[in-house]
N, C-alpha and C positions, 0 to 999 in steps of 0.2 A: 402447476404454476409455470409461467413463462420464464425461461432463463433470462436473466438480466445481462446486459452488456456492461462490463466494468473496465475501468483502467487501473492497473496496479502501479503504485508508486513505492519504490524501495531503493535501498543502497545496492547498486548492482554488484560491485566487487565483493562485498562482504556477505551478501545474503542471496545471491542468485540461486544457489542449490536448495536453500529453504524455500524460496518462492516457487521454484519449479514443483515442488511437492504439493504445494497449495493449489497451483494452477491445475494439477493433474486430478484434483478432487472431482471435477466435471459438474458441479452444481450450478455453475454459471456458464454463460456463453463463452466459448473458447476464443481466446485471443492469443495468437501465437507469440511466444516470447522471442525477444530480439536476441540473436546470438552475440557472443562476445565480439567477434570479428565485425559484425554489422554495427554494434554500438560504438566500437573503436573508430570505425569510418565516420560515423555521424559526429563524434567528438572532435575528430581531427579538422572537420570543417568549421568549427567554431561555435560560439554561443548562438548565433542566429540560426544556424543549422539545427542545433539541439532544441531550441525553442520551437522551430517549425516541426520537428519530428514529434515533439510532445503534443503540440497543437493538433497535428494531423491524427495522431493516435488517440487523442482524447475526444475527438469529434464523435457524436452519436453514442456516447457513454452515459448512462444514467447515474453512475456512482463511481467515485474514486476511492479505492481501498489502499490505505497506506499500511504496508506491512513493515512493522517496526522491529528493527534489529537494534543492536548496540549503538550504532552511529547514525542511524537514519535521520533523527531530528536535526542534526548538524549539516545535512547534505543540501547544497545549493539548489539542485534541481528538484529535490523532494519539496523544498519550501516553494519554488516556483509553481509546482503542480498542485499543491495545496491551495495557494492563493488563487491561481487560475480557476480551479474547480469551484471554490467558493463564489468568486466574482461572476462566474458564468451560471450560477444557480444549480450546480451538480451537488448530489448527496456526497457526503464524506463519511468515512469511518476508518478507524484504525484497529489493527490486530497485532498484538505483540507476538513475535515469532522467535524469541530468543531461546525457547525450549524446544523448538523444532530442530531435530539433529541434522547437522550438515554431514552427509555421508563421507565426504573427503576428509573432514576433520576427525571422524570416527576411525577411518583407516590409519591415521597417523598417531593413534594411541590416545586421542582425547575423547571426551564424551560427546563431542559434536555440537555442544550448546555454546551460547555466548551470554554475556551479561545483559540484563534488561535495560533497554534504552529509555531515554526520556520521551515523554509524550510530545510529539511534534506539534500538536495543536495548541500547546501552552504558549507558544511565542507569538500567536496572532491575536489581535484585538479587533473587535468591531467598532464602528463609529461611536457607540454608546459606552465603550469601555469593556464590554463583555469579552472575556477570553473565549476563543473558539473552543477551547477544551471544556468549557461549561456546556457547550451545546453538542459538539461531536463526541460520540462515544469511541473509546479506545479499549477494545475488549482484551482481556487477558485469559487465554485458554487454559483449561485445567492442566496443571504442569505434568501430571502422570501420563496423560494421553492427549497432548495438544492437537496433534493432527486429527484425531477423530472428533474432538470437541469442535474444532473448526469445521470439519466436514458436516457435522450434525446441525450446526448453527449459522453458517455463513449466509444461507439464503434469508433467514429471518433477520440477521443483522443488517443486510443490505436493504430489505424492505423497511426496517425500522429507520434506517438512515435516510431513506427517501421520504418517509413520512415526517421525520423531524425537519428535513430541509424545506418541506412545503410550508412550514410555520415561519420561515425566515426569508421570504421573497423580497 
């Protein structure tokens, strides 16, 4: 199966170490994560620069994967990315990552997990009133081994999201 090119949407500050683990799975086309320094430089240039960065990085991606942590659904740029992806006809899917351990938080004596966040697709409605959460699946990986559940299923979830999206052109 051909590796898909995807765009990851997530709350950088809270979830970047969880996201890095998912990126390392290798089941999908490699897109290099932005470093904290590079992200800070983009942010300092203002909203237009952030939108341009998102727009440029979302080009030629068949699917946007929202990696849902505790605060993801409330993030301005995650909302922008979801809306942009849907309006441009890209497939969307969500994956809850609250049970993926953040290695830094484990070192500080915690279990490395966070609380389950809200479904970010719940806040969007189509013209007919249908909530995006009724169309876009938000997967909750098996809590005892979320990393391997994602690893085993992410390719299928992407293909399913692409198939679902074809029904809503």
